[in-house]
C-alpha positions in Angstrom: -52.3 -16.0 -69.0 -48.2 -16.0 -68.6 -46.5 -18.5 -65.9 -45.6 -16.4 -63.2 -49.4 -15.2 -63.2 -50.3 -18.6 -63.0 -47.7 -20.0 -59.7 -49.2 -16.1 -58.0 -52.7 -17.6 -58.5 -51.8 -21.2 -57.5 -50.0 -20.2 -54.7 -53.0 -18.3 -53.3 -55.2 -20.4 -54.2 -53.5 -23.3 -51.6 -53.0 -20.8 -49.4 -56.9 -19.9 -49.3 -56.3 -24.2 -49.0 -54.2 -24.1 -46.3 -56.5 -21.6 -44.0 -59.6 -23.6 -44.3 -59.2 -27.4 -45.5 -57.2 -30.1 -44.2 -54.0 -31.5 -47.0 -56.4 -34.2 -48.2 -58.1 -31.1 -50.5 -54.5 -30.9 -52.0 -55.7 -33.6 -54.2 -58.1 -33.3 -55.6 -56.9 -29.1 -56.5 -54.0 -30.4 -57.2 -56.0 -32.7 -60.4 -57.3 -30.4 -61.9 -54.8 -27.9 -62.0 -52.2 -30.2 -63.6 -54.4 -31.4 -65.5 -55.7 -27.8 -66.9 -51.8 -27.6 -67.3 -51.2 -30.5 -69.1 -54.4 -29.3 -71.4 -52.2 -25.9 -72.1 -49.8 -28.0 -73.6 -51.3 -29.4 -75.9 -52.9 -27.9 -76.8 -50.1 -24.7 -77.6 -48.5 -28.4 -79.2 -45.5 -28.2 -76.2 -43.3 -30.5 -75.6 -44.0 -33.2 -73.6 -40.7 -33.1 -70.9 -41.9 -29.2 -70.8 -45.2 -29.6 -69.9 -43.7 -32.4 -67.1 -41.7 -29.5 -65.3 -44.9 -27.6 -65.4 -47.0 -29.9 -63.7 -44.8 -30.7 -61.0 -43.6 -26.7 -60.3 -47.6 -26.6 -60.6 -47.6 -29.2 -58.0 -45.0 -27.5 -56.3 -46.1 -23.6 -55.5 -49.8 -25.9 -54.7 -48.1 -27.1 -52.2 -45.9 -24.5 -50.8 -48.8 -21.7 -51.0 -51.0 -24.6 -48.3 -47.7 -24.4 -46.0 -47.3 -20.4 -46.0 -51.4 -20.6 -45.2 -51.3 -23.2 -43.0 -48.4 -21.3 -40.9 -50.5 -17.8 -41.7 -53.8 -19.9 -40.1 -50.9 -20.8 -36.8 -50.2 -17.1 -36.4 -53.3 -16.3 -36.4 -54.9 -18.0 -33.7 -51.7 -17.7 -31.8 -52.5 -13.9 -31.6 -56.0 -14.0 -31.1 -54.8 -16.3 -27.9 -51.9 -13.9 -26.4 -54.9 -11.4 -27.2 -57.3 -12.9 -24.7 -55.9 -14.7 -22.7 -55.0 -10.4 -21.4 -56.7 -9.4 -18.9 -58.8 -6.7 -19.7 -59.2 -3.2 -18.1 -61.4 -2.6 -15.8 -63.0 0.9 -15.9 -63.9 3.0 -12.7 -67.1 2.9 -11.7 -68.0 6.9 -11.8 -67.3 8.7 -8.3 -71.0 9.0 -7.2 -70.6 11.7 -4.9 -73.2 12.3 -1.1 
C-alpha cells in the first residue's frame, strides 16, 4: 500500500470516528495504526527516523480526519435543525360543493 493511499484511508477512518464517537476513540485507533506502521517499517528495514515520521504523519492525518468528521456532523445537524424550524406548507382543504 502506498503512503498516499494509507493517509487517505487514515483520514477517512478519522472522519468516521469524528461523526460517530468521542475524541477518546482516537487513542486506541492511533495505537493500532502506529503499531501497524511500525511493523511495516520493521519488515521493510526502514530507518527509525522514517518510521517515526510516518507514525507522526498518521497521527496528524487521523486527527485532521476526526476534525473534518466533527465539522461535517455539525453542519448536518445545523441543516436538519434549520429545516425542522421552517414552517411546513399546509395543503388547502378541498372545496366542498353543496
